[in-house]
C-alpha positions as CSV (number, residue, x, y, z in Angstrom):
1,M,131.7,-28.6,112.6
2,A,135.1,-26.9,112.5
3,D,134.2,-23.4,111.6
4,W,137.4,-22.0,113.1
5,L,139.4,-24.3,110.9
6,D,137.6,-23.0,107.9
7,K,138.5,-19.4,108.8
8,W,142.0,-20.3,109.9
9,Y,143.0,-22.2,106.8
10,G,140.5,-20.6,104.4
11,L,139.4,-24.1,103.4
12,Q,136.2,-26.1,103.6
13,I,136.9,-28.8,106.2
14,S,134.6,-31.9,106.5
15,F,134.6,-35.0,108.5
16,K,133.2,-38.5,108.0
17,K,133.2,-41.6,110.2
18,N,135.8,-44.3,109.3
19,M,135.3,-48.0,109.6
20,L,136.0,-47.8,113.4
21,G,133.3,-45.1,113.8
22,R,135.9,-42.4,114.5
23,P,135.7,-39.0,112.8
24,E,138.2,-38.8,109.9
25,L,139.2,-35.7,107.9
26,V,138.1,-35.9,104.2
27,G,138.1,-33.8,101.1
28,P,140.8,-31.6,99.5
29,A,142.1,-30.5,102.9
30,S,142.6,-34.0,104.3
31,G,146.4,-33.8,104.2
32,A,146.7,-30.1,104.6
33,V,146.3,-30.1,108.3
34,G,148.2,-33.3,109.0
35,G,145.3,-35.7,108.6
36,P,145.3,-38.8,106.5
37,T,145.4,-38.3,102.7
38,S,142.4,-39.3,100.7
39,P,142.6,-42.4,98.5
40,S,142.1,-40.3,95.4
41,G,145.4,-38.5,96.1
42,G,143.8,-35.1,96.7
43,G,145.6,-34.5,100.0
44,K,149.2,-33.4,100.6
45,E,151.6,-35.6,102.5
46,V,153.5,-34.0,105.3
47,A,157.3,-34.2,104.6
48,K,159.3,-35.8,107.3
49,A,162.8,-34.4,106.6
50,Y,164.8,-36.1,109.4
51,E,165.4,-39.8,109.0
52,C,167.1,-42.1,111.5
53,P,170.3,-43.5,109.9
54,K,170.0,-46.7,112.1
55,C,166.3,-47.8,111.7
56,G,164.8,-45.6,109.0
57,R,162.1,-43.9,111.1
58,S,161.5,-40.3,110.0
59,Y,160.6,-37.3,112.0
60,M,159.3,-33.8,111.1
61,W,161.6,-32.1,113.7
62,K,165.3,-32.5,114.3
63,N,165.0,-32.4,118.1
64,T,162.6,-35.4,117.9
65,L,165.1,-37.4,115.9
66,M,167.8,-36.5,118.4
67,R,165.6,-37.7,121.3
68,H,164.9,-40.9,119.3
69,L,168.7,-41.5,118.8
70,R,169.5,-40.7,122.4
71,N,166.8,-42.7,124.2
72,E,165.0,-45.1,121.9
73,C,166.9,-46.4,118.8
74,G,168.5,-49.8,119.5
75,I,168.4,-49.2,123.3
76,E,166.6,-51.4,125.7
77,P,164.0,-49.7,128.0
78,Q,166.0,-48.4,130.9
79,F,163.3,-47.2,133.3
80,Q,161.8,-49.9,135.5
81,C,158.5,-49.6,137.3
82,P,159.1,-50.2,141.1
83,F,155.6,-51.9,141.3
84,C,155.6,-54.3,138.3
85,P,157.8,-55.6,135.5
86,H,156.9,-52.8,133.1
87,R,159.8,-50.9,131.6
88,T,159.9,-47.8,129.4
89,K,162.4,-45.9,127.3
90,L,161.4,-42.4,128.6
91,K,161.1,-41.4,132.2
92,S,157.9,-39.4,131.4
93,N,156.2,-42.6,130.2
94,L,157.2,-44.4,133.4
95,T,155.7,-41.5,135.5
96,Q,152.5,-41.7,133.5
97,H,152.4,-45.5,133.8
98,I,152.7,-45.2,137.6
99,R,150.1,-42.5,137.8
100,Y,147.5,-44.4,135.9
101,K,148.2,-48.0,136.8
102,H,149.4,-47.9,140.4
103,M,147.8,-44.8,142.1
104,S,144.3,-44.6,143.4
105,P,142.0,-41.9,142.1
106,A,142.1,-40.2,145.6
107,A,145.9,-40.1,145.6
108,M,145.9,-38.6,142.1
109,T,143.8,-35.7,143.1
110,E,145.9,-35.1,146.2
111,S,149.1,-34.9,144.1
112,L,147.8,-32.1,142.0
């Protein structure tokens, strides 16, 4: 199924369907590419080196932790939708909300 992954990582990659019917990475490489680790402990867990001192959430990248501290941690959502009561912590999430909830499909194609 994922021959390019086999070549790229030099591993045998395999998938199976989980209880929800979605494909899930299994086998010795299950944790190597960021997928869930297998119950037998064969996969490697991805180390998240940057932890929020306020809430304990951890991130792989420092800039993601900095964005969390600046916009999300302990802060109420500051961006209000002009069409409904929905509020978001990030402006990009509000833009996406407006695009998908309040714009007609014809208006979406015109804006591109």
